[in-house]
C-alpha positions as CSV (number, residue, x, y, z in Angstrom):
1,M,37.7,-23.9,-7.1
2,S,35.7,-23.8,-3.9
3,L,36.5,-20.1,-3.5
4,S,35.4,-19.4,-7.0
5,F,32.1,-21.3,-6.4
6,A,31.5,-19.3,-3.2
7,N,32.0,-16.1,-5.0
8,S,29.6,-17.2,-7.8
9,I,27.0,-17.9,-5.2
10,A,27.5,-14.5,-3.6
11,V,27.1,-12.7,-6.9
12,Q,23.9,-14.6,-7.6
13,G,22.6,-13.7,-4.2
14,R,23.3,-10.0,-4.8
15,A,21.7,-10.2,-8.3
16,R,18.7,-11.9,-6.8
17,A,18.3,-9.1,-4.3
18,L,18.0,-6.7,-7.2
19,V,15.4,-8.6,-9.1
20,P,12.3,-7.0,-7.4
21,L,13.8,-3.5,-8.0
22,C,14.6,-4.3,-11.6
23,V,11.1,-5.6,-12.2
24,G,9.6,-2.6,-10.5
25,A,11.7,-0.2,-12.5
26,G,10.5,-1.9,-15.7
27,A,6.9,-1.6,-14.7
28,Y,7.4,2.0,-13.8
29,L,8.9,2.9,-17.2
30,F,6.2,0.9,-19.0
31,F,3.4,2.8,-17.4
32,L,5.2,6.1,-17.7
33,F,5.5,5.7,-21.5
34,L,1.8,4.7,-21.6
35,G,1.0,7.6,-19.2
36,D,-1.9,9.1,-21.3
37,T,-3.8,5.8,-20.9
38,L,-3.8,6.4,-17.1
39,L,-5.7,9.6,-17.7
40,Q,-9.1,8.4,-18.9
41,D,-11.4,8.4,-15.9
42,S,-13.2,11.6,-15.0
43,D,-13.0,10.8,-11.3
44,S,-9.4,11.9,-11.4
45,F,-10.7,15.5,-11.8
46,W,-12.7,15.6,-8.6
47,Q,-10.1,13.6,-6.7
48,I,-7.5,16.2,-7.5
49,K,-10.0,19.0,-6.8
50,I,-10.8,17.7,-3.3
51,G,-7.1,17.1,-2.6
52,Q,-6.4,20.8,-3.5
53,W,-9.3,21.9,-1.3
54,I,-7.8,20.0,1.6
55,L,-4.4,21.6,1.0
56,D,-5.8,25.1,0.7
57,H,-8.1,24.9,3.8
58,R,-6.0,22.6,6.0
59,A,-9.2,20.7,6.7
60,I,-11.1,17.6,5.4
61,P,-14.5,17.7,3.7
62,M,-17.5,16.7,5.9
63,I,-20.2,17.8,3.5
64,D,-20.8,18.1,-0.2
65,F,-20.0,21.5,-1.8
66,Y,-19.6,20.5,-5.5
67,S,-23.1,19.6,-6.5
68,F,-26.3,21.6,-6.5
69,T,-28.4,18.5,-5.9
70,R,-26.8,17.5,-2.7
71,T,-25.2,20.7,-1.4
72,G,-24.6,20.5,2.4
73,A,-25.4,16.7,2.5
74,P,-23.0,14.7,4.8
75,W,-20.1,13.3,2.8
76,I,-16.6,12.1,3.8
77,S,-13.6,11.2,1.6
78,T,-12.1,7.9,2.5
79,S,-9.3,8.6,0.1
80,W,-8.2,12.0,1.4
81,L,-4.5,11.2,1.6
82,S,-4.3,9.9,-2.0
83,Q,-6.3,13.0,-3.1
84,V,-3.7,15.2,-1.4
85,A,-0.9,13.4,-3.0
86,F,-2.5,13.6,-6.5
87,A,-3.3,17.3,-6.0
88,F,0.2,18.2,-4.8
89,S,1.8,16.3,-7.7
90,H,-0.6,17.9,-10.2
91,A,0.1,21.4,-8.8
92,Q,3.9,20.8,-9.3
93,W,4.0,19.1,-12.7
94,G,0.6,19.2,-14.3
95,W,-0.8,15.9,-15.5
96,A,2.7,14.5,-15.4
97,G,2.5,14.5,-11.6
98,P,-0.4,12.0,-11.3
99,V,1.1,9.9,-14.0
100,I,4.5,9.6,-12.3
101,L,2.8,9.0,-9.0
102,T,0.6,6.2,-10.4
103,A,3.5,4.6,-12.3
104,A,5.6,4.7,-9.1
105,A,2.8,3.0,-7.1
106,V,2.6,0.2,-9.6
107,A,6.4,-0.1,-9.5
108,F,6.3,-0.5,-5.7
109,T,3.5,-3.0,-5.9
110,V,5.4,-5.2,-8.3
111,A,8.7,-4.9,-6.4
112,I,7.0,-5.9,-3.1
113,F,5.1,-8.7,-4.9
114,V,8.2,-10.2,-6.4
115,H,10.1,-9.9,-3.1
116,L,7.3,-11.8,-1.2
117,L,7.1,-14.5,-3.8
118,E,10.9,-15.0,-3.9
119,A,10.6,-16.4,-0.3
120,H,9.0,-19.5,-1.8
121,L,9.6,-19.4,-5.6
122,E,12.5,-19.0,-7.9
123,A,13.0,-15.5,-9.3
124,P,11.8,-16.4,-12.9
125,R,8.5,-17.8,-11.6
126,A,8.0,-14.8,-9.3
127,V,8.6,-12.4,-12.3
128,L,6.2,-14.4,-14.4
129,F,3.5,-14.1,-11.8
130,A,4.2,-10.3,-11.6
131,M,3.8,-10.0,-15.4
132,L,0.5,-11.9,-15.4
133,A,-0.8,-9.8,-12.5
134,L,-0.1,-6.6,-14.4
135,L,-1.7,-8.0,-17.5
136,L,-4.9,-8.8,-15.5
137,S,-4.9,-5.4,-13.8
138,I,-4.0,-3.2,-16.7
139,H,-7.6,-2.2,-17.4
140,H,-7.9,-0.6,-13.9
141,V,-4.5,1.1,-13.7
142,L,-5.6,4.7,-13.6
143,A,-4.6,7.9,-11.9
144,R,-6.9,7.2,-9.0
145,P,-6.5,6.5,-5.2
146,H,-6.9,2.7,-5.5
147,I,-3.6,2.4,-7.3
148,L,-1.7,4.3,-4.5
149,A,-3.2,1.8,-2.0
150,L,-2.2,-1.2,-4.1
151,P,1.3,-1.7,-2.7
152,V,0.0,-1.4,0.8
153,M,-2.6,-4.1,0.0
154,V,0.1,-6.5,-1.4
155,A,2.4,-5.8,1.5
156,W,-0.3,-6.3,4.1
157,V,-1.6,-9.6,2.7
158,G,1.9,-10.9,2.0
159,L,3.0,-10.3,5.5
160,L,-0.1,-12.0,7.0
161,M,0.4,-15.0,4.7
162,A,4.1,-15.1,5.7
163,A,3.1,-15.2,9.4
164,A,0.5,-17.9,8.7
165,S,3.1,-20.0,6.8
166,R,5.5,-19.7,9.8
167,K,2.5,-20.8,12.1
168,S,3.0,-17.6,14.1
169,A,1.0,-14.4,14.8
170,P,1.5,-11.2,12.9
171,S,3.8,-8.5,14.4
172,W,2.1,-5.5,16.0
173,T,4.6,-3.3,14.1
174,W,2.5,-4.1,10.9
175,L,-0.5,-2.2,12.2
176,P,0.6,1.2,10.8
177,L,0.2,-0.4,7.3
178,M,-3.5,-0.7,8.0
179,A,-3.7,2.9,9.2
180,L,-1.9,4.0,6.0
181,W,-4.3,1.9,3.9
182,A,-7.4,3.4,5.6
183,N,-6.2,6.9,4.8
184,L,-5.4,6.1,1.2
185,H,-8.5,4.2,0.0
186,G,-11.7,2.6,1.3
187,G,-10.5,-0.8,0.0
188,F,-8.8,-1.3,3.4
189,V,-12.0,-3.3,4.5
190,L,-10.6,-6.1,2.3
191,G,-7.5,-6.2,4.5
192,L,-9.6,-6.5,7.6
193,A,-11.8,-9.2,6.1
194,L,-8.9,-11.4,5.2
195,I,-7.4,-11.5,8.7
196,G,-9.9,-14.2,9.7
197,P,-9.3,-16.8,7.1
198,I,-5.5,-16.2,7.1
199,S,-5.5,-16.7,10.9
200,L,-7.2,-20.1,10.4
201,E,-4.4,-21.1,8.1
202,A,-1.9,-20.4,10.9
203,V,-3.9,-22.1,13.6
204,E,-4.7,-25.2,11.6
205,H,-1.1,-26.1,11.1
206,A,0.2,-25.1,14.5
207,E,0.9,-27.7,17.3
208,K,-2.2,-28.7,19.2
209,G,-1.0,-27.3,22.4
210,R,-0.5,-23.8,21.2
211,R,-3.5,-23.4,18.9
212,L,-5.7,-21.6,21.3
213,A,-3.0,-19.1,22.4
214,L,-2.1,-18.5,18.7
215,F,-5.7,-17.9,17.8
216,M,-6.1,-15.4,20.6
217,R,-3.0,-13.5,19.4
218,W,-4.6,-13.3,15.9
219,V,-7.9,-12.1,17.5
220,L,-6.0,-9.4,19.3
221,F,-4.2,-8.4,16.2
222,G,-7.5,-8.2,14.3
223,I,-8.9,-5.9,17.0
224,G,-5.7,-3.8,16.7
225,A,-6.1,-3.7,12.9
226,L,-9.7,-2.5,13.3
227,I,-8.6,0.2,15.7
228,A,-5.7,1.2,13.3
229,S,-8.2,1.5,10.4
230,C,-10.0,4.2,12.4
231,C,-6.8,6.2,12.8
232,T,-7.9,8.7,10.2
233,P,-9.3,12.3,10.4
234,Y,-12.8,10.7,10.3
235,G,-12.3,8.1,13.0
236,W,-14.8,5.3,13.1
237,R,-16.8,7.0,10.3
238,T,-14.1,5.8,7.9
239,L,-15.5,2.3,8.2
240,Q,-19.0,3.5,7.4
241,G,-17.9,5.6,4.5
242,A,-15.9,2.7,3.0
243,T,-18.8,0.3,3.1
244,N,-21.5,2.8,1.8
245,I,-20.7,2.0,-1.8
246,L,-21.7,-1.6,-1.3
247,S,-25.3,-0.6,-0.4
248,L,-26.0,0.8,-3.9
249,G,-27.7,-2.3,-5.1
250,E,-28.8,-2.3,-8.8
251,L,-26.7,0.8,-9.4
252,L,-23.5,-1.2,-9.1
253,T,-24.4,-3.1,-12.3
254,L,-24.3,0.2,-14.3
255,I,-21.0,1.6,-13.0
256,L,-18.4,0.2,-15.2
257,E,-15.8,-0.8,-12.6
258,W,-18.5,-2.4,-10.3
259,M,-20.0,-4.5,-13.1
260,P,-19.7,-8.3,-12.9
261,A,-17.1,-9.9,-15.2
262,N,-18.3,-10.4,-18.7
263,F,-17.2,-13.5,-20.6
264,A,-19.0,-12.7,-23.8
265,T,-15.5,-12.2,-25.3
266,F,-12.3,-13.8,-24.2
267,T,-10.4,-11.8,-21.6
268,P,-7.1,-12.3,-19.7
269,F,-9.1,-12.8,-16.5
270,E,-11.0,-15.7,-18.2
271,G,-7.8,-17.2,-19.4
272,A,-6.3,-16.9,-15.9
273,L,-9.3,-18.7,-14.3
274,L,-9.1,-21.5,-16.9
275,A,-5.3,-21.8,-16.4
276,L,-5.8,-21.9,-12.6
277,I,-8.3,-24.8,-12.9
278,A,-6.2,-26.6,-15.5
279,F,-3.0,-26.3,-13.3
280,G,-4.9,-27.6,-10.3
281,Y,-6.1,-30.7,-12.0
282,S,-2.9,-31.5,-13.9
283,R,-0.6,-31.0,-11.0
284,G,-2.8,-32.3,-8.3
285,V,-2.4,-29.2,-6.1
286,V,-3.4,-29.9,-2.5
287,L,-4.4,-26.8,-0.5
288,S,-5.6,-26.4,3.1
289,A,-9.2,-25.4,3.7
290,P,-8.4,-21.7,4.6
291,R,-6.3,-21.3,1.4
292,I,-9.1,-22.8,-0.7
293,F,-11.5,-20.4,0.9
294,L,-9.2,-17.4,0.2
295,I,-8.9,-18.3,-3.5
296,L,-12.7,-18.9,-3.8
297,F,-13.4,-15.6,-2.1
298,L,-11.0,-13.6,-4.3
299,T,-12.4,-15.3,-7.4
300,W,-16.0,-14.6,-6.4
301,S,-15.1,-10.9,-5.7
302,A,-13.5,-10.7,-9.2
303,L,-16.5,-12.3,-10.8
304,S,-18.8,-10.0,-9.0
305,H,-17.0,-6.7,-9.7
306,V,-14.3,-6.2,-12.4
307,R,-12.5,-3.7,-10.1
308,S,-11.6,-6.7,-7.8
309,I,-9.7,-8.4,-10.6
310,E,-6.4,-6.7,-9.5
311,A,-6.9,-8.1,-6.0
312,F,-7.4,-11.6,-7.5
313,A,-4.3,-11.1,-9.7
314,F,-1.9,-10.0,-6.9
315,L,-3.3,-11.9,-3.9
316,V,-4.0,-15.4,-5.3
317,P,-0.3,-15.9,-6.1
318,L,0.5,-14.9,-2.5
319,V,-1.9,-17.6,-1.3
320,L,-0.4,-20.2,-3.6
321,A,3.2,-19.3,-3.1
322,K,4.0,-21.7,-0.2
323,P,2.3,-24.7,-1.8
324,L,3.9,-24.0,-5.1
325,G,7.2,-23.6,-3.4
326,E,6.9,-27.1,-1.9
327,M,6.0,-28.5,-5.3
328,F,9.0,-26.8,-7.0
329,P,11.6,-26.5,-4.3
330,Q,14.4,-24.1,-4.8
331,P,18.1,-25.1,-4.5
332,A,19.2,-24.8,-0.9
333,P,21.0,-21.5,-0.2
334,E,24.7,-21.9,0.2
335,A,27.6,-19.7,1.4
336,A,25.2,-17.5,3.4
337,G,28.1,-16.1,5.3
338,A,29.9,-14.9,2.2
339,E,27.8,-11.7,2.0
340,S,30.0,-9.0,3.6
341,W,29.8,-5.3,3.7
342,P,31.4,-4.8,0.3
343,G,28.7,-7.1,-1.2
344,R,26.0,-5.2,0.5
345,T,27.6,-1.9,-0.7
346,L,27.6,-3.2,-4.3
347,T,23.9,-4.2,-4.0
348,A,23.0,-0.8,-2.6
349,L,25.0,0.9,-5.4
350,G,23.1,-1.3,-8.0
351,A,19.8,-0.2,-6.5
352,L,20.8,3.5,-6.6
353,M,21.9,3.1,-10.3
354,I,18.5,1.5,-11.2
355,M,16.6,4.3,-9.5
356,A,18.8,7.0,-11.0
357,A,18.3,5.5,-14.5
358,S,14.6,5.5,-14.0
359,W,14.5,9.1,-12.9
360,T,16.8,10.1,-15.8
361,S,14.4,8.4,-18.2
362,T,11.5,10.2,-16.6
363,S,13.2,13.6,-17.0
364,L,14.1,12.9,-20.6
365,Y,10.6,11.7,-21.5
366,M,8.9,14.6,-19.8
367,G,11.2,17.0,-21.7
368,H,9.5,16.2,-25.0
369,H,6.1,14.7,-24.0
370,R,3.1,16.5,-22.5
371,F,0.5,14.3,-20.8
372,T,-3.1,15.1,-21.7
373,F,-6.4,13.8,-20.4
374,T,-8.6,11.6,-22.6
375,M,-10.8,14.0,-24.7
376,T,-13.9,11.9,-24.4
377,Q,-14.0,12.9,-20.7
378,T,-13.3,16.6,-21.2
379,P,-16.0,18.5,-23.1
380,V,-13.9,21.6,-23.2
381,A,-15.7,23.6,-25.9
382,A,-19.1,22.7,-24.6
383,V,-18.3,23.9,-21.1
384,D,-16.7,27.0,-22.5
385,L,-20.1,27.8,-24.0
386,L,-21.9,27.1,-20.8
387,E,-19.6,29.5,-19.0
388,Q,-20.2,32.2,-21.6
389,R,-23.9,31.8,-21.1
390,K,-23.5,31.9,-17.3
391,V,-25.6,28.8,-16.9
392,R,-26.0,27.9,-13.2
393,R,-27.8,24.5,-13.1
394,V,-26.5,22.0,-15.6
395,F,-28.0,18.6,-16.0
396,N,-24.7,16.8,-16.8
397,A,-23.8,13.3,-18.0
398,Y,-22.4,11.1,-15.3
399,Q,-18.9,11.0,-16.9
400,F,-18.7,14.8,-17.2
401,G,-19.2,15.4,-13.5
402,G,-15.5,15.3,-12.7
403,Y,-14.5,17.7,-15.4
404,L,-17.3,20.2,-14.4
405,I,-16.0,20.1,-10.8
406,S,-12.5,20.9,-12.1
407,R,-14.0,24.0,-13.8
408,D,-15.8,25.1,-10.6
409,I,-19.3,24.4,-12.1
410,P,-21.8,22.9,-9.7
411,V,-22.8,19.4,-11.0
412,F,-26.1,17.5,-11.1
413,V,-24.2,14.2,-10.6
414,D,-20.6,12.9,-10.5
415,G,-18.7,9.8,-9.7
416,R,-19.4,10.0,-5.9
417,A,-22.2,7.5,-6.3
418,E,-22.5,6.9,-2.5
419,L,-23.4,10.6,-2.0
420,Y,-26.3,10.6,-4.4
421,G,-27.7,7.2,-3.6
422,E,-29.1,4.3,-5.6
423,K,-32.6,5.8,-6.5
424,F,-31.3,9.2,-7.6
425,I,-28.7,7.9,-10.0
426,M,-30.9,5.0,-11.3
427,D,-33.6,7.6,-12.1
428,F,-30.9,9.6,-13.9
429,F,-29.6,6.7,-16.0
430,K,-33.1,5.5,-16.8
431,A,-34.1,9.0,-18.0
432,T,-31.0,9.7,-20.1
433,E,-30.6,6.2,-21.5
434,G,-34.1,5.9,-22.8
435,K,-35.4,3.2,-20.5
436,K,-37.8,5.6,-18.8
437,P,-37.8,8.8,-20.9
438,E,-40.8,10.1,-19.1
439,L,-38.5,10.7,-16.1
440,L,-36.4,13.2,-18.0
441,P,-38.9,16.2,-18.0
442,R,-39.7,15.5,-14.4
443,L,-36.1,15.7,-13.3
444,L,-35.5,18.8,-15.4
445,E,-38.4,20.6,-13.7
446,E,-37.8,19.3,-10.2
447,Y,-34.2,20.6,-10.2
448,K,-34.9,23.7,-12.2
449,I,-32.4,22.9,-14.8
450,D,-31.1,25.7,-17.1
451,A,-29.1,23.6,-19.6
452,T,-28.2,20.0,-20.2
453,L,-24.8,18.6,-21.1
454,L,-25.0,15.0,-22.2
455,G,-22.8,12.6,-24.2
456,A,-23.1,12.8,-28.0
457,D,-23.5,9.1,-28.3
458,A,-26.2,8.8,-25.6
459,P,-30.0,8.6,-26.2
460,G,-30.6,11.6,-23.9
461,P,-30.0,14.3,-26.6
462,Q,-32.4,12.6,-29.0
463,I,-35.1,12.6,-26.4
464,L,-34.5,16.3,-25.6
465,D,-34.7,17.1,-29.3
466,Q,-38.4,15.9,-29.2
467,L,-39.1,17.5,-25.8
468,K,-41.2,20.6,-25.9
469,G,-39.6,23.7,-24.4
470,W,-36.0,22.6,-25.0
471,K,-33.7,23.4,-27.9
472,R,-30.3,22.0,-29.0
473,I,-27.7,24.8,-29.3
474,Y,-24.4,23.0,-29.5
475,A,-23.1,19.6,-30.5
476,D,-19.7,18.0,-31.3
477,D,-18.3,14.5,-31.1
478,I,-18.1,14.6,-27.3
479,A,-21.1,16.5,-25.9
480,V,-24.5,18.0,-26.8
481,I,-26.0,21.1,-25.1
482,H,-29.8,21.8,-24.8
483,V,-31.2,24.9,-23.2
484,R,-34.8,26.0,-22.5
485,D,-36.4,27.3,-25.7
486,T,-36.5,31.1,-25.3
487,A,-36.0,33.9,-27.8
488,D,-32.3,34.2,-27.0
489,S,-31.5,30.5,-27.6
490,T,-29.2,30.7,-30.6
491,I,-27.6,27.6,-32.1
492,V,-23.8,27.6,-31.9
493,A,-21.7,25.5,-34.3
494,P,-18.8,23.7,-32.9
495,A,-15.4,25.2,-33.6
496,K,-13.4,23.6,-36.4
């Protein structure tokens, strides 16, 4: 009977080890089958274009060469490694490449997340947190660099929280994670910022006699992390480039992902906040001051910018994991020595089978499905007409910038907001959205615009219809083209 019980415990242990991988595989297949929804942000176009330029030239960009309004201006790419990965995958498999890469990054994120939570929580609770985190983040799961950095963010914060829970200092071997993060995406500054409050969690609960020594080890680790973040082709300028976006002021309220959270309609994020408050009151959760600060900081970030909701979704559970584990203790592990090499072999075989099944599903799905980009971001027919007319200076809508770059057409503006600056883009939005229509003719003359390419549902085309010297020559459900009113400006009907 005791032998049977021990075998049962061993089997459960091996099954538990596969839980993170199973959940990750499920997340991968889910986002693979919803792959077209990952292709709806025009920034993906210029991200891939820059990555291909890096591959072709074996160099990194230092100036802008995609716009005619900022040509030659200093500009660095804080996501160069992600851009290379997207460009390479796109060159190999078309749009299926970025979709697979994005889905795989989400899978790694979920697997790491569940694995970290399982140190304190039972597997069902860890899986539930993973599902809730995905639900909160789904609006921002796109084929863009921040998703490739997501598993690194979760691993970094999870390891730091684990060290704090052990009342010890982080291992120096973790610093390459920060270097990788800094090359993947500018969000690495969050990882640097969180070292301070997490270190206070470790120091607060350490024995009095070793607090100072422990604090100094965290300080040295923080300095090491700062140095590691500069281990990029740009060196220390990576820090400057990563923080430039935060200096855009009023403009951040107009860029969708940088807008503050909107509670005009009920959202999953609103539900998560209310549930968090209700749980805290009903269960009487007691947290240390550093953990309270971390939760408040992550909540404030998510309220300030919707793009930070995924950080809230994945990092708050890591902060709460140890206190929740103490409230809901797991059964004590038994028969630890029962795990032998046959058991480890079976676990490894199970993992290989899960990965093989995922790849087989990918191959079968790609065999009959072609991933395509969201049409509202790709004014194909309109740009074809612009190319036929050999237009050189196009006054384009913000959301069309990425697609124009992919077609090798110099842009007026695109998603690299930090390159153009607050005033430039604010003037553009005010002119095209009807808030200050008198700015529109000034911009058209100042930048010697030959044609305009604006969204069909924006006020800009209606303003241009009334503007002397300009004539509408093309319109469809996506875009409208105006050119200077000359004798050869003929109206072109959209193709049916």
